[in-house]
C-alpha atoms as one frame of an Amber mdcrd trajectory, in Angstrom:
protein
 135.870  92.793 137.786 138.859  92.394 135.942 137.645  93.251 132.448 137.415
  96.816 133.918 141.125  97.094 134.005 141.667  98.249 130.466 138.887 100.933
 131.177 140.971 102.008 134.350 144.100 102.016 132.343 142.548 104.501 129.864
 141.062 106.665 132.349 144.450 106.651 134.053 146.229 107.782 130.724 143.599
 110.350 130.353 144.712 112.220 133.452 148.288 111.710 132.948 147.788 113.329
 129.450 145.907 116.161 131.333 148.756 116.622 133.557 146.553 116.542 136.540
 148.421 115.717 139.844 147.223 113.727 142.576 146.410 116.427 145.094 144.229
 118.397 142.691 142.529 114.816 141.774 141.977 114.004 145.828 140.199 117.657
 145.820 137.828 116.780 143.040 137.431 113.183 144.493 136.744 114.665 147.728
 134.475 117.661 147.074 132.373 115.381 144.491 131.649 113.105 146.875 130.678
 115.626 149.854 128.489 117.381 147.746 126.784 114.145 146.313 127.287 112.369
 149.709 123.878 113.481 151.513 121.731 112.665 148.110 123.949 109.503 147.667
 122.773 108.294 150.937 119.129 108.405 150.089 119.727 107.140 146.496 121.384
 103.980 147.374 119.452 103.154 150.317 115.994 103.694 148.301 117.787 101.973
 145.200 118.649  98.807 147.596 115.100  98.207 148.535 113.876  98.645 145.256
 116.032  96.184 143.852 113.205  93.753 145.341 110.333  95.734 144.089 108.609
  93.057 142.593 108.932  90.965 145.695 107.483  94.043 147.812 104.473  94.389
 145.455 103.798  90.761 145.246 103.374  90.744 149.142 101.595  94.356 149.403
  99.266  93.004 146.164  98.574  89.573 148.110  94.955  90.872 149.661  93.810
  91.806 146.230  94.741  88.544 144.186  92.605  86.097 143.257  93.513  82.532
 141.858  91.011  80.941 139.865  91.319  77.409 138.965  90.358  77.668 135.329
  92.152  78.817 132.205  89.668  81.566 131.482  90.795  85.063 131.277  87.876
  87.562 130.674  90.121  90.246 129.311  87.694  91.764 127.361  85.165  92.089
 129.877  87.886  93.616 132.250  88.577  96.158 129.849  84.708  97.206 129.434
  84.453  97.261 133.110  87.227  99.408 133.868  87.051 101.443 131.040  83.396
 102.072 132.305  84.351 102.983 135.717  87.439 105.296 134.718  86.423 106.706
 131.410  89.056 109.362 131.051  91.799 107.452 132.390  94.886 106.114 130.227
  94.869 102.609 130.407  97.660 100.235 130.689  97.230  96.185 131.470 100.610
  95.007 133.620  99.321  91.393 134.570  97.277  89.284 132.435  98.201  85.733
 133.273  95.547  83.057 133.173  94.037  82.092 136.800  95.295  85.395 138.457
  93.958  88.576 139.241  94.177  91.182 135.928  96.322  94.385 137.001  95.575
  97.566 135.259  97.624 100.639 135.743  95.518 103.824 135.080  97.089 107.143
 134.532  96.058 110.812 134.677  98.896 113.436 134.462  98.650 114.270 138.104
  97.319 110.769 139.008  98.082 106.964 139.138  95.660 103.976 140.303  96.144
  99.944 140.390  92.787  98.526 139.448  92.800  94.774 140.081  90.102  92.649
 138.458  88.806  89.220 138.475  90.148  86.878 135.724  87.163  84.899 135.333
  83.953  87.318 136.011  85.927  90.582 134.708  84.263  92.379 137.501  86.740
  95.075 139.547  87.937  93.596 142.782  89.880  96.366 144.228  91.250  99.811
 143.226  94.005 101.557 145.106  96.246 104.814 144.800  99.367 103.676 143.081
 101.265 106.566 144.241 100.549 105.184 148.025 102.454 101.812 147.517 105.477
 101.650 149.351 107.670 101.024 146.104 106.213 103.842 144.190 106.821 105.641
 146.900 110.449 104.848 147.383 111.109 105.208 143.454 109.735 108.696 143.526
 112.076 109.486 146.465 114.660 107.737 144.591 114.393 109.816 141.117 113.252
 113.046 142.577 113.321 113.609 146.069 109.770 114.630 146.175 111.057 117.705
 144.756 109.451 117.807 141.490 111.277 118.677 138.634 114.120 120.481 140.541
 114.559 117.138 141.998 114.797 115.154 138.877 117.460 117.571 137.492 119.485
 117.538 141.120 119.353 113.602 140.748 120.942 113.882 137.312 123.321 116.599
 138.649 124.289 114.200 141.582 124.684 111.362 139.139 127.424 113.115 137.311
 129.305 113.976 140.720 129.050 110.572 141.762 130.662 109.743 138.273 133.187
 112.322 139.066 134.056 110.782 142.057 134.383 107.205 140.368 136.846 108.125
 137.952 139.220 110.534 140.121 139.175 107.483 142.731 139.963 105.026 139.738
 143.012 107.206 139.384 144.133 107.953 142.803 143.905 104.250 143.889 145.361
 102.959 140.485 148.449 101.834 142.102 146.658  99.533 145.050 143.380  98.290
 142.809 145.129  95.222 141.804 146.607  94.675 145.724 143.093  95.538 146.998
 141.451  93.138 144.804 144.309  90.313 146.108 143.542  91.499 149.680 147.277
  92.353 149.861 146.379  95.879 151.569 146.507  95.682 155.242 143.553  97.418
 157.402 145.626  98.950 160.126 143.117  99.586 163.257 145.414 101.669 165.535
 144.869 104.868 163.560 141.054 105.329 162.884 141.438 107.493 160.002 144.113
 104.980 158.081 141.284 102.451 159.168 138.207 104.105 157.795 140.582 104.737
 154.680 141.525 101.150 154.064 137.574 100.308 154.545 136.664 102.957 151.856
 139.413 101.618 149.409 138.100  97.824 149.999 134.466  98.800 149.579 135.009
 101.218 146.802 137.246  98.874 144.715 135.210  95.520 145.209 131.959  97.634
 144.387 133.364  99.712 141.489 132.531  97.674 138.384 128.660  97.567 139.164
 128.592 101.052 140.798 129.864 102.406 137.185 127.229 100.466 135.801 124.545
 101.759 137.994 125.916 105.231 138.253 126.053 105.411 134.343 122.434 103.716
 133.423 121.474 106.094 136.271 122.494 109.379 134.721 120.838 108.102 131.241
 117.771 107.663 133.267 117.759 110.628 135.263 118.278 112.798 132.108 115.171
 111.001 130.476 113.225 111.818 133.749 114.160 115.317 134.158 113.539 115.749
 130.469 110.010 114.336 130.652 109.576 116.399 133.827 110.170 119.617 131.608
 107.295 118.851 129.314 103.591 119.172 129.933 101.638 115.840 129.371  98.450
 116.340 127.542  95.569 114.736 129.256  94.195 111.128 127.757  91.236 110.862
 125.833  90.575 107.226 125.536  88.089 105.606 123.183  86.044 102.771 124.355
  87.451  99.862 122.527  84.939  98.195 120.030  87.344  95.538 119.080  88.665
  91.971 121.108  92.096  92.044 122.461  91.857  88.757 123.342  91.786  88.053
 119.689  94.155  90.437 118.877  96.309  88.644 121.191  95.679  85.167 119.801
  96.351  86.625 116.104  99.908  87.403 117.540 100.547  84.261 119.254  99.453
  82.452 115.845 101.646  84.527 113.788 104.597  84.708 116.441 104.282  81.582
 118.557 107.811  82.597 119.941 106.641  85.884 121.193 105.125  86.393 125.359
 103.172  89.585 125.695 103.603  90.858 129.077 102.228  94.435 128.580  99.438
  96.102 127.097  98.573  99.897 126.361  95.540 100.968 125.284  94.796 103.978
 122.980  95.451 107.163 124.672  93.181 108.926 122.338  91.085 108.520 119.271
  94.058 108.218 116.607  96.354 106.097 118.766  96.616 102.074 118.303  96.639
  99.507 121.103 100.669  98.689 122.175 101.594  95.072 123.105 105.184  94.740
 124.614 106.942  91.663 125.457 109.792  89.099 124.859 110.793  86.914 122.065
 112.161  83.644 123.236 115.332  84.524 121.410 116.058  87.793 123.222 118.876
  88.121 125.173 118.002  88.670 128.870 119.489  92.261 129.606 117.208  94.111
 126.450 113.972  95.570 127.493 110.495  93.842 127.164 109.158  97.329 126.326
 111.270  97.846 123.139 109.592  94.857 121.362 106.236  96.623 120.350 102.945
  95.319 118.264 100.778  98.088 117.258  97.244  96.799 116.723  94.518  99.186
 115.112  92.090  99.782 117.785  89.307  99.875 115.244  89.802  96.779 112.838
  92.054  94.653 115.347  94.971  94.185 112.672  98.532  93.977 113.311  99.727
  97.198 111.905 103.599  97.075 112.400 106.132  94.642 114.563 109.222  96.298
 115.909 111.761  93.771 117.197 114.589  95.027 119.409 116.781  92.250 117.870
 116.439  93.973 114.530 116.755  97.753 115.945 120.163  99.767 115.463 122.818
  99.353 118.027 122.501 102.633 119.774 118.391 101.457 120.068 119.354  98.188
 121.574 122.078  99.806 123.844 119.248 102.106 125.199 116.818  98.844 125.789
 119.355  97.512 128.046 119.599 100.918 130.759 116.759 100.095 132.676 117.413
  96.351 133.252 120.949  96.651 133.937 120.095  99.857 136.105 117.304  97.790
 138.248 118.880  94.489 138.177 116.008  93.416 135.925 117.703  89.977 134.935
 118.984  86.797 136.783 116.562  86.478 139.410 117.299  86.535 143.569 121.139
  86.330 143.532 121.679  89.434 141.176 118.857  91.437 143.019 120.736  90.377
 146.178 123.993  91.748 144.585 122.098  95.012 143.713 120.836  95.446 147.192
 124.337  95.166 148.601 126.256  97.279 146.266 123.303  99.733 146.336 124.322
 100.419 150.102 128.136 100.618 149.348 127.294 104.003 147.921 125.952 105.307
 151.159 128.915 103.422 152.947 131.475 105.038 150.696 129.752 108.702 151.648
 130.125 108.295 155.356 133.453 106.861 155.434 134.614 109.593 152.905 133.059
 112.242 155.284 134.860 110.678 158.379 138.191 110.730 156.232 137.794 114.196
 155.435 136.791 115.468 158.691 139.777 113.821 160.489 142.103 115.238 157.875
 140.207 118.654 158.651 140.773 118.159 162.375 144.274 117.325 162.085 145.048
 120.028 159.860 143.587 122.449 162.511 145.232 121.091 165.152 148.932 121.414
 163.228 147.812 125.099 162.573
């Protein structure tokens, strides 16, 4: 928390240079919070639940899971059977640990399916509509409000308004931030407006650091999602693989023993390569697994190229941090619990902020 003090000081200095007084700042703070408040309720609550998306999916998928005692993984058979059953779908393999069900994520421009395959026989166990699972439903609500491209753009705008509310709040409360962190600001319960103001200040200050992380990374993600929504996706035309993906993975393991594959994208069309994503043991925990990339020739099985996030330019490494930082994909259960709590702080600030504004307005009307 305390390493944000230099940032707070710079923001305060900027606003002082612009000669913006507290009354104007309060107006910006109030209206940006009020406009984004209702949407922030939805984004915050869904985000809090999505912090545990992996655990929720694991519980939901339990009925489709198979645990085999052997070390065999019939990945090539699984791919062949899935491509025969779903010949026109883009194919991604998101889970392929030995002894556990192989999980395929199949995609069309307007549809998603999860296909579960037996790890030893390669036979399809079940396939379900991925968009009907609770985590995917919540995620779509989180990033688009189920309003299509308009909803995606709206989430981006809401993110900017929330950031404005946070920055103006930093400046407004700059003189009491340290006191609030040290619990030296009293909560007066006699007057309800003062009580809610104190609660608003305490939650806002203590959640400030992670809320800044969530909002800034969320704005970047919302921009990407909105941009992709404005593009017309091409329907996949995947070829049937004639090579062994199992052998290609063995080749990667032999040449790069420190690499652990976690995600496989089969060719989307005849000219595409097989993409294998994953992590190197030396990678920092906060970098995305999808920025390590092995491209494999779909006709020969030869490794075409290797891209390591650790060797990428700074901007690319910074980009790879956005998703893990936004969704708390590091640190295990304690970090997820923290993200869940901070995710709920946004809706709390929206509600208390509205109450404070409402009581202030009532007082002004009564005086008038």
